[in-house]
SERO-150023 format. One record per residue (C-alpha): residue number from 1; residue in three letters; chain; x, y, z. Coordinates in steps of 0.2 Angstrom, whole numbers, plus 5000, padded with zeros to 4 digits. Example, Ala and Ser with C-alpha at 12.3 -4.5 7.8 and 13.67 -1.06 7.14 Angstrom:
residues 2
> 1, ALA, A, 5062, 4978, 5039
> 2, SER, A, 5068, 4995, 5036
//
This chain:
residues 318
> 1, MET, A, 4927, 4799, 4974
> 2, ALA, A, 4934, 4816, 4969
> 3, ARG, A, 4943, 4826, 4982
> 4, GLN, A, 4934, 4841, 4989
> 5, THR, A, 4945, 4857, 4986
> 6, GLU, A, 4945, 4869, 5001
> 7, GLU, A, 4937, 4885, 4999
> 8, VAL, A, 4948, 4899, 5000
> 9, VAL, A, 4941, 4914, 5011
> 10, VAL, A, 4946, 4931, 5005
> 11, ARG, A, 4955, 4942, 5016
> 12, GLY, A, 4956, 4960, 5011
> 13, ARG, A, 4963, 4975, 5020
> 14, TYR, A, 4966, 4993, 5022
> 15, ALA, A, 4982, 5001, 5029
> 16, PRO, A, 4983, 5020, 5032
> 17, SER, A, 4995, 5029, 5039
> 18, PRO, A, 4993, 5041, 5053
> 19, THR, A, 5000, 5056, 5047
> 20, GLY, A, 4985, 5066, 5047
> 21, ASP, A, 4965, 5065, 5046
> 22, LEU, A, 4958, 5053, 5033
> 23, HIS, A, 4952, 5063, 5018
> 24, LEU, A, 4938, 5059, 5007
> 25, GLY, A, 4950, 5050, 4994
> 26, ASN, A, 4956, 5038, 5009
> 27, LEU, A, 4940, 5036, 5015
> 28, ARG, A, 4933, 5031, 4998
> 29, THR, A, 4947, 5018, 4996
> 30, ALA, A, 4943, 5011, 5014
> 31, LEU, A, 4925, 5009, 5007
> 32, LEU, A, 4930, 5001, 4991
> 33, ALA, A, 4942, 4989, 5000
> 34, TRP, A, 4929, 4984, 5013
> 35, LEU, A, 4916, 4981, 4999
> 36, PHE, A, 4927, 4971, 4988
> 37, ALA, A, 4931, 4959, 5004
> 38, ARG, A, 4913, 4960, 5010
> 39, ARG, A, 4906, 4955, 4993
> 40, GLU, A, 4915, 4939, 4993
> 41, GLN, A, 4909, 4935, 5010
> 42, GLY, A, 4928, 4938, 5016
> 43, GLN, A, 4935, 4945, 5030
> 44, PHE, A, 4943, 4963, 5032
> 45, VAL, A, 4958, 4968, 5042
> 46, LEU, A, 4964, 4984, 5047
> 47, ARG, A, 4982, 4988, 5049
> 48, VAL, A, 4991, 5006, 5054
> 49, GLU, A, 5006, 5009, 5045
> 50, ASP, A, 5015, 5020, 5056
> 51, LEU, A, 5035, 5015, 5051
> 52, ASP, A, 5038, 5032, 5045
> 53, GLN, A, 5037, 5040, 5065
> 54, PRO, A, 5044, 5057, 5060
> 55, ARG, A, 5029, 5060, 5050
> 56, VAL, A, 5016, 5053, 5061
> 57, ARG, A, 5004, 5065, 5069
> 58, ALA, A, 4999, 5063, 5088
> 59, GLY, A, 4982, 5057, 5090
> 60, ALA, A, 4979, 5052, 5071
> 61, THR, A, 4978, 5034, 5074
> 62, GLN, A, 4963, 5035, 5085
> 63, SER, A, 4955, 5050, 5074
> 64, MET, A, 4957, 5036, 5060
> 65, LEU, A, 4949, 5022, 5068
> 66, ASN, A, 4934, 5035, 5075
> 67, ASP, A, 4931, 5041, 5057
> 68, LEU, A, 4930, 5022, 5049
> 69, ARG, A, 4919, 5017, 5063
> 70, TRP, A, 4907, 5033, 5061
> 71, LEU, A, 4905, 5029, 5043
> 72, GLY, A, 4900, 5011, 5046
> 73, LEU, A, 4915, 5002, 5041
> 74, ASP, A, 4919, 4987, 5053
> 75, TRP, A, 4935, 4975, 5053
> 76, ASP, A, 4937, 4958, 5058
> 77, GLU, A, 4955, 4960, 5065
> 78, GLY, A, 4965, 4975, 5069
> 79, PRO, A, 4966, 4988, 5081
> 80, GLY, A, 4953, 4988, 5095
> 81, VAL, A, 4948, 4970, 5089
> 82, GLY, A, 4965, 4960, 5090
> 83, GLY, A, 4967, 4943, 5079
> 84, PRO, A, 4979, 4929, 5076
> 85, TYR, A, 4993, 4940, 5066
> 86, ALA, A, 4994, 4954, 5079
> 87, PRO, A, 5003, 4966, 5080
> 88, TYR, A, 4993, 4977, 5068
> 89, THR, A, 5003, 4992, 5071
> 90, GLN, A, 5019, 4991, 5060
> 91, SER, A, 5031, 5001, 5073
> 92, LYS, A, 5026, 4986, 5084
> 93, ARG, A, 5033, 4973, 5070
> 94, LEU, A, 5051, 4978, 5069
> 95, GLU, A, 5058, 4962, 5075
> 96, ILE, A, 5048, 4952, 5062
> 97, TYR, A, 5055, 4963, 5047
> 98, GLU, A, 5073, 4959, 5054
> 99, THR, A, 5068, 4942, 5052
> 100, TYR, A, 5063, 4942, 5034
> 101, LEU, A, 5078, 4956, 5031
> 102, LYS, A, 5091, 4944, 5037
> 103, ARG, A, 5082, 4929, 5025
> 104, LEU, A, 5086, 4939, 5010
> 105, GLN, A, 5103, 4945, 5016
> 106, ASP, A, 5108, 4926, 5019
> 107, ALA, A, 5103, 4924, 5000
> 108, ASP, A, 5115, 4938, 4995
> 109, LEU, A, 5101, 4949, 4990
> 110, VAL, A, 5103, 4964, 5000
> 111, TYR, A, 5119, 4976, 4999
> 112, PRO, A, 5123, 4993, 5007
> 113, CYS, A, 5121, 5007, 4997
> 114, TYR, A, 5131, 5024, 5001
> 115, CYS, A, 5121, 5036, 4987
> 116, SER, A, 5112, 5051, 4991
> 117, ARG, A, 5096, 5056, 4982
> 118, ALA, A, 5104, 5071, 4974
> 119, GLU, A, 5119, 5059, 4968
> 120, ILE, A, 5107, 5046, 4961
> 121, MET, A, 5098, 5061, 4951
> 122, HIS, A, 5115, 5067, 4944
> 123, ALA, A, 5118, 5051, 4939
> 124, ALA, A, 5101, 5047, 4930
> 125, SER, A, 5105, 5051, 4911
> 126, ALA, A, 5086, 5050, 4906
> 127, PRO, A, 5069, 5050, 4912
> 128, GLN, A, 5064, 5032, 4916
> 129, GLN, A, 5049, 5022, 4917
> 130, GLY, A, 5047, 5023, 4937
> 131, ALA, A, 5048, 5042, 4935
> 132, LYS, A, 5035, 5046, 4948
> 133, ASP, A, 5046, 5035, 4960
> 134, GLY, A, 5061, 5045, 4955
> 135, PRO, A, 5075, 5040, 4943
> 136, ARG, A, 5080, 5022, 4941
> 137, TYR, A, 5096, 5017, 4953
> 138, PRO, A, 5111, 5015, 4941
> 139, GLY, A, 5119, 5002, 4952
> 140, THR, A, 5133, 5013, 4960
> 141, CYS, A, 5135, 5004, 4975
> 142, ARG, A, 5131, 4985, 4969
> 143, TYR, A, 5149, 4980, 4966
> 144, LEU, A, 5159, 4990, 4977
> 145, THR, A, 5173, 4980, 4988
> 146, THR, A, 5174, 4977, 5005
> 147, ARG, A, 5187, 4990, 5006
> 148, GLU, A, 5177, 5003, 4997
> 149, ARG, A, 5163, 5000, 5007
> 150, SER, A, 5174, 5003, 5022
> 151, GLN, A, 5179, 5020, 5017
> 152, ARG, A, 5160, 5025, 5014
> 153, GLU, A, 5155, 5020, 5028
> 154, ARG, A, 5165, 5032, 5038
> 155, MET, A, 5157, 5045, 5029
> 156, ARG, A, 5137, 5040, 5026
> 157, ARG, A, 5126, 5028, 5035
> 158, PRO, A, 5120, 5017, 5021
> 159, SER, A, 5103, 5011, 5016
> 160, LEU, A, 5100, 4992, 5011
> 161, ARG, A, 5095, 4989, 4993
> 162, LEU, A, 5087, 4972, 4984
> 163, ARG, A, 5099, 4966, 4973
> 164, VAL, A, 5085, 4964, 4959
> 165, PRO, A, 5088, 4950, 4947
> 166, ASP, A, 5093, 4955, 4929
> 167, GLU, A, 5079, 4947, 4921
> 168, SER, A, 5065, 4953, 4934
> 169, GLN, A, 5050, 4955, 4923
> 170, VAL, A, 5035, 4953, 4933
> 171, ALA, A, 5017, 4951, 4924
> 172, PHE, A, 5001, 4952, 4933
> 173, THR, A, 4983, 4956, 4931
> 174, ASP, A, 4975, 4972, 4939
> 175, LEU, A, 4957, 4967, 4944
> 176, VAL, A, 4953, 4987, 4937
> 177, LYS, A, 4968, 4992, 4928
> 178, GLY, A, 4970, 4975, 4918
> 179, PRO, A, 4986, 4968, 4912
> 180, MET, A, 5002, 4974, 4919
> 181, THR, A, 5020, 4971, 4915
> 182, GLN, A, 5036, 4979, 4921
> 183, HIS, A, 5054, 4974, 4920
> 184, VAL, A, 5060, 4980, 4938
> 185, GLN, A, 5079, 4980, 4935
> 186, GLN, A, 5076, 4991, 4919
> 187, ALA, A, 5062, 5002, 4927
> 188, VAL, A, 5069, 5006, 4943
> 189, GLY, A, 5084, 4995, 4947
> 190, ASP, A, 5090, 4989, 4964
> 191, PHE, A, 5077, 4998, 4977
> 192, ILE, A, 5077, 5001, 4995
> 193, ILE, A, 5070, 4991, 5008
> 194, ARG, A, 5078, 4999, 5023
> 195, ARG, A, 5082, 5018, 5023
> 196, SER, A, 5098, 5025, 5030
> 197, ASP, A, 5090, 5032, 5044
> 198, GLY, A, 5085, 5014, 5049
> 199, ILE, A, 5066, 5014, 5045
> 200, PHE, A, 5060, 4999, 5035
> 201, ALA, A, 5055, 5005, 5017
> 202, TYR, A, 5036, 5003, 5013
> 203, GLN, A, 5039, 4991, 4999
> 204, PHE, A, 5046, 4978, 5011
> 205, ALA, A, 5037, 4980, 5026
> 206, VAL, A, 5020, 4980, 5017
> 207, VAL, A, 5024, 4963, 5007
> 208, VAL, A, 5030, 4955, 5025
> 209, ASP, A, 5013, 4960, 5033
> 210, ASP, A, 5002, 4956, 5020
> 211, ALA, A, 5010, 4939, 5018
> 212, LEU, A, 5011, 4935, 5037
> 213, MET, A, 4993, 4942, 5039
> 214, GLN, A, 4987, 4930, 5025
> 215, ILE, A, 4981, 4945, 5014
> 216, ASN, A, 4975, 4938, 4997
> 217, GLN, A, 4966, 4954, 4990
> 218, VAL, A, 4974, 4970, 4990
> 219, VAL, A, 4962, 4985, 4987
> 220, ARG, A, 4972, 5002, 4986
> 221, GLY, A, 4973, 5018, 4976
> 222, ALA, A, 4981, 5019, 4959
> 223, ASP, A, 4995, 5030, 4965
> 224, LEU, A, 5003, 5014, 4972
> 225, LEU, A, 5001, 5004, 4954
> 226, SER, A, 5019, 5007, 4951
> 227, SER, A, 5024, 4999, 4967
> 228, THR, A, 5016, 4983, 4963
> 229, ALA, A, 5029, 4974, 4953
> 230, ARG, A, 5043, 4977, 4966
> 231, GLN, A, 5032, 4970, 4979
> 232, ILE, A, 5026, 4955, 4969
> 233, LEU, A, 5047, 4953, 4966
> 234, LEU, A, 5048, 4953, 4986
> 235, PHE, A, 5033, 4940, 4987
> 236, GLN, A, 5043, 4929, 4976
> 237, LEU, A, 5059, 4930, 4983
> 238, LEU, A, 5053, 4927, 5000
> 239, GLY, A, 5043, 4911, 4995
> 240, PHE, A, 5027, 4920, 4998
> 241, PRO, A, 5010, 4918, 4990
> 242, ILE, A, 5005, 4934, 4978
> 243, PRO, A, 4988, 4941, 4981
> 244, THR, A, 4977, 4949, 4969
> 245, PHE, A, 4977, 4968, 4966
> 246, ALA, A, 4965, 4981, 4961
> 247, HIS, A, 4970, 4999, 4959
> 248, VAL, A, 4955, 5011, 4961
> 249, PRO, A, 4955, 5027, 4955
> 250, LEU, A, 4958, 5043, 4965
> 251, ILE, A, 4947, 5057, 4969
> 252, LEU, A, 4954, 5073, 4962
> 253, ASP, A, 4952, 5093, 4969
> 254, ALA, A, 4945, 5106, 4956
> 255, THR, A, 4964, 5108, 4949
> 256, GLY, A, 4965, 5089, 4944
> 257, LYS, A, 4977, 5085, 4959
> 258, ARG, A, 4975, 5072, 4970
> 259, LEU, A, 4970, 5074, 4987
> 260, SER, A, 4984, 5075, 5000
> 261, LYS, A, 4984, 5074, 5020
> 262, ARG, A, 5000, 5085, 5017
> 263, ASP, A, 4992, 5098, 5010
> 264, GLY, A, 4978, 5097, 5022
> 265, SER, A, 4964, 5091, 5011
> 266, THR, A, 4947, 5091, 5020
> 267, GLY, A, 4942, 5077, 5031
> 268, LEU, A, 4927, 5072, 5040
> 269, ALA, A, 4926, 5085, 5054
> 270, PRO, A, 4919, 5100, 5043
> 271, LEU, A, 4906, 5088, 5035
> 272, ARG, A, 4900, 5082, 5051
> 273, ALA, A, 4900, 5100, 5059
> 274, ALA, A, 4889, 5104, 5044
> 275, GLY, A, 4877, 5091, 5049
> 276, GLN, A, 4880, 5078, 5035
> 277, THR, A, 4878, 5061, 5042
> 278, PRO, A, 4887, 5043, 5037
> 279, GLN, A, 4874, 5040, 5025
> 280, HIS, A, 4878, 5057, 5016
> 281, ILE, A, 4895, 5054, 5016
> 282, ILE, A, 4893, 5035, 5009
> 283, GLY, A, 4882, 5041, 4996
> 284, GLN, A, 4893, 5054, 4990
> 285, LEU, A, 4908, 5041, 4989
> 286, ALA, A, 4897, 5030, 4980
> 287, THR, A, 4891, 5042, 4967
> 288, SER, A, 4909, 5049, 4965
> 289, CYS, A, 4913, 5030, 4958
> 290, SER, A, 4896, 5029, 4947
> 291, LEU, A, 4889, 5016, 4959
> 292, LEU, A, 4874, 5026, 4963
> 293, PRO, A, 4864, 5042, 4957
> 294, ASN, A, 4868, 5058, 4967
> 295, GLY, A, 4859, 5062, 4982
> 296, THR, A, 4857, 5044, 4988
> 297, LEU, A, 4858, 5041, 5006
> 298, LEU, A, 4864, 5023, 5013
> 299, THR, A, 4874, 5013, 5024
> 300, PRO, A, 4888, 5004, 5019
> 301, HIS, A, 4879, 4987, 5020
> 302, GLN, A, 4866, 4993, 5010
> 303, LEU, A, 4878, 4999, 4998
> 304, LEU, A, 4886, 4983, 4999
> 305, ALA, A, 4869, 4976, 4991
> 306, VAL, A, 4872, 4987, 4975
> 307, PHE, A, 4890, 4984, 4974
> 308, SER, A, 4888, 4964, 4972
> 309, GLN, A, 4878, 4968, 4956
> 310, HIS, A, 4894, 4977, 4948
> 311, ARG, A, 4909, 4970, 4941
> 312, TYR, A, 4927, 4978, 4944
> 313, GLY, A, 4925, 4988, 4926
> 314, ILE, A, 4914, 5000, 4936
> 315, MET, A, 4930, 5008, 4943
> 316, ARG, A, 4940, 5010, 4926
> 317, THR, A, 4935, 5030, 4925
> 318, GLU, A, 4947, 5041, 4932
//
């Protein structure tokens, strides 16, 4: 008698940062992440990524939750709902990150770095593959002696970098962008996993969170595609299963620049004040990624029926 295989439940997520109101680009990514998970009858998790406390804006978390609920997007686990992998707010998970940082340290995969950003920029001799994330780290502090580290410690608090293996070539197939390959050491070098101010880096925290929350489907903006190889490397080094990735196009403004909270890109408030309904907004977001003709009004669940008929290639346009 053949053994029955246990069906894997898709677990997707949306993980915004409370640094301002969600603009239409953020909301389209949230909608698509929700659609990808719900199409597979999967679970949808909401996580608040508020590690960078100096940039967190008071009241932004509640504002984000209100906007998502107003649009009709629901989540199975997260703030206001709870769940088996709580807490779902990064600032409450610091002890968890310390545990997995120690695991890397015990494996001699972490070292202190005393270089400033200006020093790294000065040391860079040519543009690198990972230019949008800054120049490749040249390994200045990788082989410092104990005495040299002690001398530098008196002048500057160090960040912590991952000792990226020299043979670290990562290949994966993005559900939207297709096959991708990056030699992490050649592209970005040893990268930071905890900053000099003590804040855990996004690359590290997001891997720990996704792994421990059993996330196996990551749908996010195309601006994070360049981070994926580093994150897959961390999944591998920590012994975690690797999720699938789908990097969806960003909404651009009239000048071709991507929307940004920092630049005050428009959120939902002025649209609601002008009388637009959730159905109007969902229709606009669906139209912007070629799922529906202009002027269609519908709820997320009505859009789900349409989305279920499309394959991932529908999102290949920028």
